[in-house]
Structures are given as structure tokens and as C-alpha cells.
C-alpha positions as CSV (number, residue, x, y, z in Angstrom):
1,M,20.8,0.5,14.4
2,T,17.8,2.9,14.5
3,G,15.5,3.4,11.6
4,V,13.8,1.6,8.7
5,L,16.0,-1.3,7.4
6,S,17.3,-0.9,3.9
7,S,17.5,-3.5,1.2
8,Q,21.0,-4.7,2.1
9,Q,20.0,-5.0,5.8
10,L,17.0,-7.1,4.7
11,E,19.3,-9.4,2.8
12,G,21.2,-9.8,6.1
13,L,18.0,-10.8,7.9
14,I,17.3,-13.3,5.2
15,A,20.8,-14.7,5.5
16,D,20.5,-15.0,9.3
17,G,17.1,-16.8,9.0
18,A,15.1,-14.0,10.6
19,I,13.1,-13.9,7.3
20,A,12.5,-17.3,5.8
21,A,10.4,-18.6,3.0
22,D,9.5,-21.8,1.1
23,P,10.6,-21.4,-1.7
24,A,13.4,-19.0,-0.7
25,V,13.0,-15.2,-1.0
26,R,13.8,-14.1,-4.6
27,P,15.9,-11.0,-5.3
28,E,13.1,-9.3,-7.1
29,Q,11.0,-9.3,-3.9
30,I,13.5,-7.0,-2.2
31,Q,12.6,-3.3,-2.6
32,P,14.7,-0.4,-1.3
33,A,13.0,-0.5,2.2
34,S,10.6,-3.5,2.1
35,I,10.1,-7.1,1.0
36,D,7.2,-8.2,-1.2
37,L,5.2,-11.1,0.3
38,R,4.0,-14.0,-1.8
39,L,0.7,-15.9,-1.6
40,G,0.8,-19.5,-0.7
41,H,-1.2,-22.3,-2.4
42,I,-4.5,-22.3,-0.3
43,A,-7.1,-19.6,0.3
44,Y,-9.6,-20.0,3.1
45,R,-13.0,-18.4,2.5
46,V,-14.1,-17.1,5.9
47,R,-17.3,-15.7,7.3
48,A,-15.8,-12.5,8.5
49,S,-12.5,-10.6,9.0
50,F,-10.8,-11.5,12.3
51,L,-7.6,-11.1,14.4
52,A,-6.0,-14.0,16.1
53,G,-5.9,-12.3,19.5
54,Q,-3.3,-12.6,22.3
55,G,-2.1,-16.2,22.8
56,R,-4.1,-17.6,19.9
57,R,-3.0,-18.9,16.5
58,V,-4.5,-17.9,13.2
59,A,-4.7,-21.6,12.2
60,D,-6.9,-22.3,15.2
61,R,-9.2,-19.3,14.5
62,L,-9.6,-20.5,10.9
63,S,-11.4,-23.5,12.2
64,E,-14.0,-21.2,13.7
65,F,-14.6,-19.1,10.6
66,E,-13.7,-21.2,7.6
67,M,-16.4,-21.8,5.0
68,H,-14.4,-23.7,2.4
69,R,-10.9,-23.9,1.0
70,I,-9.7,-23.0,-2.5
71,D,-6.7,-24.5,-4.2
72,L,-4.8,-21.6,-5.9
73,S,-2.3,-23.9,-7.7
74,A,-4.0,-23.6,-11.1
75,G,-5.4,-20.1,-10.4
76,A,-8.6,-19.2,-8.7
77,V,-11.0,-16.3,-8.5
78,L,-11.4,-14.4,-5.3
79,E,-14.9,-12.9,-5.5
80,K,-15.8,-9.3,-4.9
81,G,-17.3,-8.8,-1.4
82,C,-15.9,-12.0,0.1
83,V,-13.2,-12.3,2.7
84,Y,-10.3,-14.7,2.3
85,V,-7.2,-15.7,4.4
86,V,-4.2,-16.9,2.5
87,P,-1.1,-18.3,4.3
88,L,2.0,-16.6,2.9
89,M,5.2,-18.2,1.8
90,E,7.3,-16.1,4.1
91,T,7.7,-16.6,7.9
92,L,9.5,-14.6,10.5
93,A,11.9,-15.2,13.4
94,L,12.6,-11.6,14.4
95,P,15.3,-10.4,16.8
96,A,14.0,-8.7,19.9
97,G,14.7,-5.2,18.7
98,I,13.2,-5.5,15.2
99,Q,9.5,-4.8,14.5
100,A,7.6,-4.9,11.2
101,S,4.7,-3.3,9.5
102,A,2.9,-4.4,6.3
103,N,0.8,-2.7,3.7
104,A,-0.8,-3.3,0.3
105,K,1.4,-2.8,-2.7
106,S,0.5,0.2,-4.9
107,S,-1.1,-1.9,-7.7
108,T,-3.2,-3.8,-5.1
109,G,-4.6,-0.6,-3.5
110,R,-5.4,0.9,-6.9
111,L,-7.7,-2.1,-7.5
112,D,-9.6,-1.5,-4.3
113,L,-8.2,-4.9,-3.1
114,L,-8.2,-4.6,0.7
115,T,-5.1,-6.7,1.8
116,R,-3.9,-6.8,5.3
117,A,-1.4,-9.0,7.2
118,I,-2.4,-11.0,10.2
119,T,-0.2,-13.0,12.6
120,D,-0.4,-15.4,15.5
121,G,-1.3,-13.5,18.7
122,G,-2.0,-10.4,16.7
123,A,-4.2,-7.7,18.1
124,E,-4.1,-5.3,15.1
125,F,-3.7,-5.6,11.3
126,D,-0.4,-5.0,9.5
127,R,1.7,-4.6,12.7
128,I,4.2,-7.2,13.8
129,P,5.8,-6.8,17.3
130,P,9.5,-7.0,18.0
131,G,10.7,-10.6,18.3
132,Y,7.8,-12.2,16.5
133,H,8.3,-15.8,15.6
134,G,5.7,-17.4,13.4
135,P,3.8,-17.5,10.1
136,L,2.3,-14.6,8.1
137,Y,-1.1,-14.5,6.5
138,A,-2.8,-12.2,4.1
139,E,-6.5,-11.3,4.6
140,I,-7.9,-10.4,1.2
141,C,-11.2,-8.7,0.5
142,P,-11.8,-7.6,-3.1
143,R,-14.0,-4.5,-2.8
144,S,-14.7,-3.4,-6.4
145,F,-13.4,-6.2,-8.7
146,S,-13.2,-10.0,-8.5
147,V,-9.6,-11.0,-9.1
148,L,-7.8,-14.1,-10.4
149,V,-4.8,-15.1,-8.2
150,R,-2.1,-17.7,-8.2
151,P,0.6,-18.9,-5.7
152,G,3.6,-16.5,-5.6
153,M,1.6,-13.4,-6.4
154,R,2.8,-10.4,-4.4
155,L,-0.1,-8.3,-3.1
156,N,1.4,-6.8,0.0
157,Q,4.8,-5.8,1.3
158,I,6.5,-5.7,4.7
159,R,8.9,-3.1,6.2
160,F,11.2,-3.7,9.1
161,S,12.5,-1.1,11.6
162,S,14.3,-0.7,14.9
163,G,13.6,2.0,17.5
164,D,11.6,5.2,16.9
165,A,12.6,6.6,13.5
166,V,9.6,9.0,12.9
167,L,10.5,12.6,12.3
168,N,8.8,15.2,14.4
169,D,7.4,18.3,12.9
170,A,10.5,20.4,13.5
171,E,12.7,17.8,11.9
172,L,10.3,17.5,9.0
173,A,10.4,21.3,8.4
174,A,14.1,21.2,8.5
175,L,14.2,18.3,6.0
176,H,11.8,20.2,3.6
177,A,14.1,23.3,3.9
178,S,17.1,21.2,2.8
179,D,15.5,18.7,0.4
180,T,12.2,20.2,-0.8
181,L,9.7,17.5,0.1
182,V,6.8,19.0,-1.8
183,D,6.6,21.6,-4.7
184,S,4.5,24.0,-2.6
185,T,4.3,25.5,0.8
186,P,4.2,22.5,3.1
187,V,1.4,21.9,5.6
188,I,3.2,20.3,8.6
189,D,1.1,19.1,11.4
190,D,1.9,15.7,12.8
191,G,3.3,14.8,9.4
192,L,3.4,16.4,6.0
193,G,-0.1,17.1,4.8
194,F,-1.1,16.6,1.2
195,S,-4.2,17.7,-0.7
196,V,-6.4,16.6,-3.6
197,D,-6.0,18.0,-7.1
198,L,-9.4,18.8,-8.7
199,K,-8.2,21.6,-11.1
200,P,-6.0,19.9,-13.7
201,Q,-3.7,22.1,-15.8
202,T,-5.4,20.8,-18.9
203,G,-8.9,19.4,-19.4
204,T,-11.4,18.4,-16.8
205,L,-10.5,14.8,-16.0
206,V,-9.8,14.6,-12.3
207,G,-10.2,10.9,-11.5
208,Y,-11.8,7.6,-12.1
209,R,-14.7,5.8,-10.3
210,A,-14.9,2.0,-10.3
211,K,-17.8,0.5,-12.2
212,P,-20.1,-1.7,-10.0
213,H,-20.5,-4.7,-12.4
214,T,-17.3,-5.8,-14.3
215,G,-15.4,-8.8,-15.3
216,V,-12.6,-10.6,-13.5
217,I,-9.1,-9.1,-13.4
218,D,-6.2,-11.6,-13.7
219,L,-3.4,-10.0,-11.7
220,D,-0.8,-11.5,-14.0
221,N,-2.1,-9.4,-16.9
222,I,-0.1,-6.2,-17.2
223,G,-1.2,-3.4,-19.5
224,H,-4.0,-5.7,-20.7
225,Y,-7.4,-4.3,-19.7
226,E,-9.4,-1.5,-21.3
227,P,-9.9,1.2,-18.6
228,A,-13.5,1.9,-19.9
229,D,-14.5,-1.7,-19.1
230,F,-13.8,-1.1,-15.4
231,W,-13.8,2.6,-14.7
232,E,-15.9,5.7,-15.3
233,E,-14.1,8.9,-15.8
234,V,-14.7,11.7,-13.3
235,H,-14.7,15.2,-14.7
236,S,-15.0,18.6,-13.0
237,D,-14.7,22.2,-14.2
238,R,-15.6,23.6,-10.7
239,G,-12.8,22.3,-8.5
240,Q,-15.1,19.9,-6.6
241,I,-16.7,16.5,-6.8
242,I,-19.3,14.8,-4.7
243,L,-18.3,11.4,-3.5
244,D,-21.0,8.8,-3.5
245,P,-21.4,6.4,-0.4
246,G,-19.8,3.1,-1.1
247,A,-18.0,4.2,-4.3
248,F,-14.3,3.9,-4.9
249,Y,-12.3,6.6,-6.7
250,I,-8.8,7.0,-8.0
251,L,-7.7,10.7,-7.6
252,V,-4.3,12.4,-7.4
253,S,-2.5,14.7,-5.0
254,R,-2.0,18.3,-5.8
255,E,1.5,18.1,-4.5
256,A,4.5,16.4,-6.2
257,V,6.1,14.4,-3.4
258,H,9.8,13.7,-2.8
259,I,11.2,11.0,-0.6
260,P,15.0,11.6,-0.2
261,P,17.3,8.6,-0.4
262,C,17.9,8.3,3.4
263,Y,14.2,8.4,4.3
264,A,11.0,6.4,3.9
265,A,7.4,7.5,4.3
266,E,4.0,6.0,5.1
267,M,0.6,7.5,4.3
268,A,-1.8,8.0,7.2
269,P,-5.3,9.5,7.6
270,Y,-5.3,13.3,8.1
271,L,-8.1,13.6,10.7
272,A,-10.1,10.9,12.3
273,M,-12.9,13.4,12.7
274,V,-13.3,13.7,8.9
275,G,-14.9,10.3,8.9
276,E,-16.8,10.4,5.6
277,F,-14.0,8.9,3.5
278,R,-10.8,6.9,3.6
279,V,-7.8,7.6,1.5
280,H,-5.1,5.1,0.4
281,Y,-4.9,1.5,1.1
282,A,-1.3,1.3,0.0
283,G,0.7,3.4,2.3
284,F,4.5,2.9,1.8
285,F,6.7,5.3,-0.1
286,D,10.1,4.0,-0.8
287,P,13.4,6.0,-0.6
288,G,13.9,7.7,-3.9
289,F,10.2,8.1,-4.8
290,G,10.1,11.4,-6.7
291,H,13.9,11.9,-6.3
292,D,15.5,13.5,-9.4
293,A,18.5,11.2,-9.3
294,A,16.2,8.3,-9.6
295,G,14.1,9.7,-12.4
296,G,11.4,11.4,-10.4
297,T,11.7,15.2,-10.0
298,G,8.7,14.9,-7.7
299,S,5.9,12.4,-8.1
300,R,2.2,12.8,-7.4
301,G,0.6,10.6,-4.8
302,V,-2.3,8.6,-6.2
303,L,-5.2,8.6,-3.8
304,E,-7.4,5.6,-3.4
305,V,-10.6,7.1,-1.9
306,R,-13.7,5.2,-0.6
307,C,-16.6,7.3,0.6
308,H,-18.5,6.0,3.7
309,E,-22.0,6.8,5.1
310,A,-23.0,10.1,3.4
311,P,-22.4,11.9,0.2
312,F,-19.4,14.1,0.7
313,V,-18.2,17.2,-1.2
314,L,-14.4,17.0,-1.9
315,E,-12.9,20.3,-3.0
316,H,-9.6,21.2,-4.7
317,G,-6.8,21.7,-2.3
318,Q,-8.6,20.0,0.6
319,I,-6.1,18.2,2.9
320,V,-7.0,14.5,2.7
321,G,-3.9,12.8,4.2
322,R,-0.4,13.1,5.6
323,L,2.9,11.5,5.1
324,I,4.8,10.3,8.1
325,Y,8.6,10.4,7.3
326,E,11.0,8.0,8.9
327,R,14.8,7.8,8.8
328,M,16.4,4.9,7.1
329,S,19.0,2.9,9.1
330,E,21.2,3.0,6.0
331,R,20.9,4.5,2.6
332,P,19.5,1.7,0.3
333,A,21.9,0.3,-2.3
334,T,19.2,1.0,-5.0
335,L,16.5,3.7,-4.9
336,Y,12.9,3.5,-6.1
337,G,12.9,4.1,-9.8
338,A,16.6,3.5,-10.3
339,G,17.2,0.2,-12.1
340,L,14.0,-1.3,-10.5
341,S,10.7,-2.2,-12.2
342,S,9.1,0.8,-10.5
343,N,5.8,1.4,-12.2
344,Y,4.8,4.7,-10.7
345,Q,8.0,6.9,-10.6
346,G,7.1,10.3,-12.1
347,Q,3.4,9.5,-12.0
348,G,0.4,11.7,-12.3
349,L,-3.2,10.5,-12.3
350,K,-2.7,6.8,-13.1
351,L,-4.6,3.5,-12.8
352,S,-2.9,0.3,-11.8
353,K,-0.4,-1.4,-14.1
354,H,-3.0,-3.9,-15.2
355,F,-4.8,-1.4,-17.5
356,K,-3.7,-0.1,-20.9
357,A,-2.2,3.4,-20.9
358,L,-4.6,6.2,-21.7
């Protein structure tokens, strides 16, 4: 069994006790190639982000960094600019050959809500080694907006795999030849490159920039908020924009992306040397994303961009990231967008599901 585990295999892990939860995992948490993780009832406000480190427990490290505890039972606000650690409802008892990785869900990333998984003995974020037995925690740092959260909310997701399932460049080129991964000439270099679209077919709207002083977003409110209360429109008629240091942008890829049913993908930085900005906090692309049989016919990748130390000129067609494709161990029983509450199938430039449609 080599590859990313599909939904039916995840159900098997749950049945075997390798994935447990209190209360039990619900069917709606299971995605084609991942499981949504749920917030528990307590949030710990901490002085700084941290990793447990080899041989140490997160619970023990919390005693070093905890400032105060927040009961989430009736709902509580996580303040912009603060760091919180929340025990999750799910725990793991993985077999020796199964590892896991976590990432923010799409709606989480589009709110600039930095969310990472940490574990006992962990030396890196979002990566869980084979055979891990123990609890899971979410580190949450709202960057642009304060958010109202409750127990059971699903901010991040976890994907399980066995062996090395990553496609090399030759395999990726062959897959594009047979399945058309992007609607343009592919740039294949340690993954499938994708670029930013700053020349829309109509109009001059190329993205959105988060406003610095806004109200709270209740993460249970879907299609509720006026975009203009939280976002400034970004326009360009020149095919370029200047990113401001510290600002957060929602942009869109030039390419329409396709993830075939027997594959999954993860977004990764393009070049470490291009250190002026970071793209995408939510990096999982499920099998069937952009697939025509699941209602896609190619879907743009929404780019969550934060500029770092210096103003940076971003130009149309500039490569900003790459997709790492992986084989599925089995074809999922249900694809992204087919019979699921998939908010972003067939998407273009789009804010998170919490905002009214424009």
C-alpha cells in the first residue's frame, strides 16, 4: 500500500482505532484524501509559537508558555496578532508504515488564519512521523482578522500516506500528456509550476487586500459578511502590482489546474531564494479538483500571498509556486466536487465562503 490514503482507507483506520476522537469522527469530516480536524473546548493563549521537541510533550511545554486559558464552549474570540494552542478532538495511534501531514483548510487560509498542527515530540509543524501515538494540537495565529471560534470547528485537515508517492518530473510530464494538468504549456521543475494572473479577461480587478482594522469574523457565518468591510479591491491595467510589506492579498493563478482522480497534490514554495513573499497557507488539492467528471473542467488556484520585508513587484505570469503531485493508494469513492460540499470547485478569483458573493 503505497500512496496517499483515500477516503475508504481512512474509514478503515478509524475502524481500527488508528484515528480516534471524542466525540467520534463524523462522516462529513472525511474528504476524498484527508480528514478535517476539530477544535476542542480550551484554547491556550501562549507567549510564542513553539514545537514540543524530541522526547517532550506539548502539554508540558504549555506550562512554560501559557499566559491564560480560554473556554471555547460558548464561543470565544481569538485576537489578531496573538498565538493560541488548541487541543484537537482527534488523536492518533498510527501503524509503523503510515505517516501524516496537516494543512489549513482553504477557507482558513483565505482568512490569513495561520493554522498548524503540532504533536508530542514534534520537530516540525504539520508533519507527523510513521507510528505516532498521541494527541494533536492546532497552533492558531490570526494574522489579518480576529475570529470567533467554537468547539468542533474545522480549521485544518490531515492527510495520511505510506511510502514515497511523489511523482518525479518525468512522471509528471507523462501525466500531463495523458490527463492535461494545466490549460497551458506546463512548467515542470521539481513539481508543476503555476503563475499569477494579473491580466484578467475582463475588467481590471486582479485581487483583494485585507484591510488593517476590521470587525470580528464568526467562522460559522457562511455568505454573511460584506467583502468591502474587510477587503480592498486591487486593480491593475498594466499586468503588475506592488506588494506592500506585511500586507495580505488574495490573488489567483493564471493556470486552470486539474487533479486527476487517482492523484492528490500539495502546494509548495517555488524558490526559497525569492524570499520577499509567501504563497498559500492551505496547500492540499484533493483528487477531482478541477476534474470535468466532478464539475470542474479545470479550476484556478487561489493564491494567499503575504509580502515580507520589502515592497515587491509581482508581474503577470510570474511563477509563484509549484504543485507536488502524489499517487493515491486507491481511487477515492467520492471525488472533490462530486456530491460533497465543495466550495471552490470551478473557482476563479474568490474570497472565503464567509463573504457574500460579488
